[in-house]
C-alpha positions in Angstrom: 45.5 -40.8 60.7 49.0 -42.2 60.2 51.6 -41.8 62.9 54.3 -39.2 62.3 57.8 -40.5 61.4 60.8 -38.6 62.7 64.5 -39.4 61.9 67.0 -38.4 64.6 70.2 -36.8 63.3 73.3 -35.7 65.2 76.7 -36.7 66.6 77.3 -40.3 67.8 78.9 -38.8 71.0 75.3 -38.0 72.2 74.1 -41.6 71.9 72.5 -41.4 75.4 70.5 -38.3 74.4 69.3 -40.1 71.3 68.0 -43.0 73.4 66.2 -40.6 75.8 64.6 -38.6 72.9 63.7 -41.8 71.0 61.9 -43.2 74.1 60.1 -39.9 74.8 58.9 -39.6 71.2 57.9 -43.2 71.0 55.7 -42.8 74.1 53.9 -40.0 72.2 53.1 -42.4 69.3 55.8 -41.1 67.0 57.8 -43.5 64.9 61.5 -42.9 65.5 64.3 -43.7 63.0 67.8 -43.3 64.4 71.3 -43.9 63.2 73.2 -47.0 64.2 75.5 -46.5 67.2 78.1 -49.2 67.5 81.7 -49.3 68.6 82.5 -52.1 66.2 82.0 -50.0 63.0 85.5 -50.2 61.7 85.6 -50.2 57.9 85.1 -47.2 55.6 82.7 -49.3 53.5 80.5 -50.1 56.5 80.4 -46.4 57.6 79.5 -45.3 54.1 76.8 -47.9 53.9 75.3 -46.8 57.2 75.3 -43.2 56.0 73.4 -44.1 52.8 70.9 -46.0 54.9 70.5 -43.0 57.2 69.7 -40.8 54.2 67.0 -43.3 53.3 65.6 -42.9 56.8 65.4 -39.2 56.2 63.5 -40.0 53.0 61.0 -42.0 54.9 60.5 -39.4 57.6 58.0 -36.5 57.9 60.7 -34.5 59.8 64.1 -34.7 61.3 65.1 -33.9 64.8 68.7 -32.6 65.1 70.2 -33.6 68.4 72.4 -30.5 68.8 73.4 -30.7 72.4 74.9 -27.3 73.4 74.3 -26.2 69.8 76.9 -28.7 68.4 76.3 -29.7 64.8 79.0 -31.7 63.1 79.8 -31.8 59.4 78.0 -35.0 58.7 74.9 -33.7 60.5 75.1 -30.5 58.4 75.0 -32.6 55.3 71.9 -34.5 56.6 70.2 -31.1 57.3 70.9 -29.9 53.8 69.6 -33.2 52.4 66.4 -32.9 54.5 65.9 -29.3 53.3 66.2 -30.5 49.7 63.6 -33.2 50.4 61.3 -30.6 52.0 61.3 -32.2 55.4 60.4 -30.3 58.6 63.6 -29.7 60.6 63.5 -29.4 64.4 66.3 -28.8 66.8 66.7 -30.5 70.2 68.4 -27.4 71.8 65.6 -25.1 70.9 63.0 -27.6 72.1 64.9 -28.1 75.3 65.0 -24.3 75.8 61.2 -24.2 75.5 61.1 -22.9 71.9 59.4 -24.5 68.9 62.7 -25.8 67.6 61.5 -25.8 64.0 63.5 -24.6 61.0 
């Protein structure tokens, strides 16, 4: 059986949470794809290129996990969720999982 692939989506301001979640999922044998977090992303072209790459990561995934700390979901993340829905991906939410729920949309 192939390993599940999960793409993490959410605000860059929660980079620390992304790292913790990625480590936890990886320990469970899940392949984790995450956005690039870098302070030196300066140009609009670079940002747009990274966004396109992130949508490709969603294409590769079986599911996305939305890192919605305190329920926060920004505009870019909302677009990623809409895209994942159109691609028929399972959508899970960090806040619901953290609260003990299934966290699946």
